[in-house]
C-alpha positions as CSV (number, residue, x, y, z in Angstrom):
1,X,193.2,128.8,43.8
2,X,193.5,130.7,47.1
3,X,191.4,130.0,50.2
4,X,188.9,132.9,49.7
5,X,188.2,131.9,46.1
6,X,187.8,128.2,47.1
7,X,185.2,129.2,49.7
8,X,183.2,131.4,47.3
9,X,183.2,128.6,44.7
10,X,182.3,126.0,47.3
11,X,179.4,127.8,48.9
12,X,177.9,129.1,45.6
13,X,177.0,125.4,44.9
14,X,176.1,124.4,48.5
15,X,172.8,124.8,50.3
16,X,174.1,126.3,53.5
17,X,170.7,127.9,54.1
18,X,169.1,124.4,54.4
19,X,171.9,122.5,56.0
20,X,170.6,122.6,59.5
21,X,166.9,122.0,58.8
22,X,166.6,119.4,56.0
23,X,167.8,116.4,57.9
24,X,167.5,114.9,61.4
25,X,171.2,115.2,62.0
26,X,171.2,118.8,60.8
27,X,168.3,119.6,63.2
28,X,170.2,117.9,66.0
29,X,173.4,119.9,65.3
30,X,171.4,123.1,65.5
31,X,169.5,122.1,68.7
32,X,172.8,121.0,70.4
33,X,174.6,124.2,69.5
34,X,171.8,126.4,70.7
35,X,171.4,124.4,73.9
36,X,175.1,125.0,74.8
37,X,174.9,128.7,73.7
38,X,172.0,129.1,76.2
39,X,174.0,127.5,78.9
40,X,176.8,130.1,78.6
41,X,175.1,133.3,77.2
42,X,173.5,135.6,79.7
43,X,170.4,137.6,78.8
44,X,171.2,140.6,76.6
45,X,174.8,139.5,76.0
46,X,176.8,140.9,73.1
47,X,177.5,138.1,70.6
48,X,180.0,138.0,67.7
49,X,179.5,135.2,65.2
50,X,182.6,134.7,63.0
51,X,181.7,132.8,59.9
52,X,177.9,133.3,60.3
53,X,177.0,131.6,57.0
54,X,173.4,132.6,56.1
55,X,172.6,133.6,59.7
56,X,170.8,130.7,61.2
57,X,172.4,131.1,64.6
58,X,172.9,134.9,64.5
59,X,169.3,135.7,63.5
60,X,167.9,133.2,66.1
61,X,170.0,134.9,68.8
62,X,169.0,138.4,67.7
63,X,165.3,137.3,67.9
64,X,165.9,136.2,71.4
65,X,167.2,139.7,72.3
66,X,171.0,139.3,72.1
67,X,173.0,142.0,70.5
68,X,174.6,140.3,67.6
69,X,177.4,141.1,65.1
70,X,177.5,138.5,62.3
71,X,180.7,138.3,60.2
72,X,180.7,136.3,57.0
73,X,183.4,135.9,54.4
74,X,181.5,134.2,51.6
75,X,179.7,136.7,49.4
76,X,176.7,134.5,48.5
77,X,176.1,133.6,52.1
78,X,176.4,137.2,53.2
79,X,173.7,138.3,50.7
80,X,171.3,135.7,52.1
81,X,172.2,136.7,55.6
82,X,171.4,140.3,55.0
83,X,168.1,139.4,53.4
84,X,167.2,137.2,56.3
85,X,167.7,139.9,58.9
86,X,164.5,141.6,57.9
87,X,163.1,143.9,60.6
88,X,165.7,143.0,63.3
89,X,167.6,146.1,64.6
90,X,169.9,144.3,67.1
91,X,172.0,142.5,64.5
92,X,174.7,143.8,62.2
93,X,176.0,141.8,59.2
94,X,179.5,142.5,57.9
95,X,181.9,140.8,55.5
96,X,185.1,139.7,57.1
97,X,187.6,136.9,57.7
98,X,188.3,135.0,60.9
99,X,192.0,135.7,60.4
100,X,191.5,139.4,60.7
101,X,189.2,140.8,63.4
102,X,191.1,144.1,63.6
103,X,187.9,146.2,63.2
104,X,186.9,145.0,66.7
105,X,188.6,146.3,69.8
106,X,190.0,144.0,72.5
107,X,187.5,142.7,75.0
108,X,184.4,143.6,73.0
109,X,182.0,140.6,73.2
110,X,180.5,138.5,75.9
111,X,180.2,135.4,73.6
112,X,182.2,134.7,70.5
113,X,181.0,131.9,68.1
114,X,183.5,130.5,65.6
115,X,181.2,127.9,64.1
116,X,182.6,127.5,60.6
117,X,186.0,129.0,59.9
118,X,188.1,126.2,61.4
119,X,186.6,123.9,58.7
120,X,188.5,125.8,56.0
121,X,191.9,126.7,57.5
122,X,194.9,124.6,56.6
123,X,198.0,125.8,58.4
124,X,199.2,126.0,61.9
125,X,199.7,129.7,61.5
126,X,196.1,130.2,60.4
127,X,194.8,128.0,63.2
128,X,196.6,130.1,65.7
129,X,195.6,133.4,64.1
130,X,191.9,132.5,64.1
131,X,191.9,131.3,67.7
132,X,194.0,134.2,68.9
133,X,191.8,136.8,67.2
134,X,188.6,135.2,68.7
135,X,190.1,135.2,72.2
136,X,191.4,138.8,71.8
137,X,187.9,140.3,71.0
138,X,186.2,138.4,73.8
139,X,185.7,140.0,77.2
140,X,187.6,138.7,80.2
141,X,185.3,136.0,81.5
142,X,183.5,135.6,78.2
143,X,183.0,132.3,76.4
144,X,184.2,131.2,73.0
145,X,182.8,128.3,70.8
146,X,185.0,126.8,68.2
147,X,183.4,124.3,65.9
148,X,185.7,121.8,64.1
149,X,185.5,118.6,62.1
150,X,186.4,115.3,63.6
151,X,188.6,113.3,61.1
152,X,187.0,110.1,62.4
153,X,183.5,111.4,62.0
154,X,184.2,112.6,58.5
155,X,185.6,109.2,57.5
156,X,182.7,107.3,59.1
157,X,180.0,109.5,57.7
158,X,181.4,110.2,54.2
159,X,183.7,107.4,53.1
160,X,182.7,104.1,54.6
161,X,180.4,103.2,51.7
162,X,182.8,102.0,49.1
163,X,185.4,104.7,49.0
164,X,187.3,104.5,52.3
165,X,190.6,104.5,50.5
166,X,189.7,107.8,48.9
167,X,188.7,109.2,52.3
168,X,192.1,108.3,53.8
169,X,194.0,109.9,50.9
170,X,192.0,113.1,51.3
171,X,192.2,113.4,55.0
172,X,195.3,111.4,56.1
173,X,199.0,111.2,55.2
174,X,200.7,107.9,54.3
175,X,201.1,107.0,58.0
176,X,197.3,107.6,58.6
177,X,197.9,110.8,60.5
178,X,195.8,113.9,59.9
179,X,196.9,116.4,57.3
180,X,195.7,119.9,56.4
181,X,195.9,121.0,52.8
182,X,193.9,123.6,50.8
183,X,193.1,120.9,48.2
184,X,191.1,119.0,50.8
185,X,188.6,121.9,51.0
186,X,187.6,120.8,54.6
187,X,190.2,120.5,57.4
188,X,189.5,117.7,60.0
189,X,191.2,117.1,63.3
190,X,191.9,114.6,66.0
191,X,190.3,115.7,69.2
192,X,193.6,115.9,71.1
193,X,195.2,117.6,68.1
194,X,192.6,120.4,68.2
195,X,192.7,120.8,71.9
196,X,196.5,121.1,71.8
197,X,196.1,124.3,69.8
198,X,195.1,126.0,73.0
199,X,198.1,124.9,75.1
200,X,199.6,128.4,75.1
201,X,196.3,130.4,75.1
202,X,195.0,132.3,78.1
203,X,191.7,130.4,78.2
204,X,190.0,127.9,80.5
205,X,188.8,124.7,78.9
206,X,185.2,124.1,79.6
207,X,184.1,121.1,77.4
208,X,184.0,119.5,74.0
209,X,180.6,118.6,72.5
210,X,179.6,116.2,69.8
211,X,177.1,118.3,67.8
212,X,175.2,115.5,66.1
213,X,176.8,112.3,67.3
214,X,176.2,109.1,65.3
215,X,172.9,110.3,63.8
216,X,174.5,111.5,60.6
217,X,176.0,108.1,59.9
218,X,172.7,106.4,60.7
219,X,170.8,108.7,58.4
220,X,173.0,107.6,55.5
221,X,171.2,104.3,55.5
222,X,168.5,104.0,52.9
223,X,166.2,102.3,55.4
224,X,166.6,105.0,58.1
225,X,163.4,106.1,59.8
226,X,162.8,108.2,62.9
227,X,159.5,109.3,64.1
228,X,159.0,112.7,65.7
229,X,158.5,111.0,69.1
230,X,161.7,109.0,68.8
231,X,163.6,112.1,67.6
232,X,162.5,114.1,70.7
233,X,163.7,111.2,72.9
234,X,167.0,110.9,71.0
235,X,167.6,114.7,71.5
236,X,167.3,114.2,75.3
237,X,169.6,111.2,75.2
238,X,172.1,113.0,73.0
239,X,172.2,116.2,75.2
240,X,172.8,114.0,78.2
241,X,175.7,112.2,76.6
242,X,177.2,114.5,73.9
243,X,180.2,115.5,76.1
244,X,181.3,111.9,76.8
245,X,184.9,111.6,75.5
246,X,184.3,108.1,74.2
247,X,181.5,109.3,71.9
248,X,183.2,112.4,70.4
249,X,184.8,110.7,67.4
250,X,181.5,109.4,66.1
251,X,180.4,113.0,65.3
252,X,181.5,114.9,62.2
253,X,181.0,118.2,64.0
254,X,182.5,119.0,67.4
255,X,182.4,122.1,69.5
256,X,185.3,123.2,71.7
257,X,184.2,125.6,74.4
258,X,186.5,127.7,76.5
259,X,186.4,130.8,78.8
260,X,188.8,133.7,78.5
């Protein structure tokens, strides 16, 4: 099975539409990502979202007045995205792949969001291609967000409960180093490993952000409870501390932010 077929099959049976709103950690991932977008996106900026899913970020940004181009590879996600656009005129939804942004000219967008594609790339060549294409279409001085999965966060959140050996076999080689293979379906990185992908790129590193921190792991507990009051307080705590290097590995989702 090739990568595109894998993704279409995967997301036909996955609730991408509800992922960021049906759990506390999903809400926190959305809040954190939007908070950092607002730190770097000027009013009226042109935004490209590569791997827009069903449009949660793209549509929210269009409603705020940004001029948005939303690119999505998976057919089922794109159908929902187009339905969700509704009356909005300042957003365009297109089908396309992070590995080929040739329809867009160099230096086209103020802000480029790559919030999903790096999860499903598995070779050094594809990592480089997706990163290089996103940089190319971003204006000089523009900002680029790359979301990626932390291998440690994935192991903590998905495999500690009785199947840690399986998690290691899926995500690590025999020496417990990260591996990237199509059969994994999700590609996860060490923080230093991901940042090294930019060593030869014409970008300025800004920060790396833990999108949901340890909250996903906490929410796996059957006795987990968090009141609205405590969640609001936790959001403040999280936004104050989510860039701390010592906390990055506790989060499944990380965001690498750089400037062209």
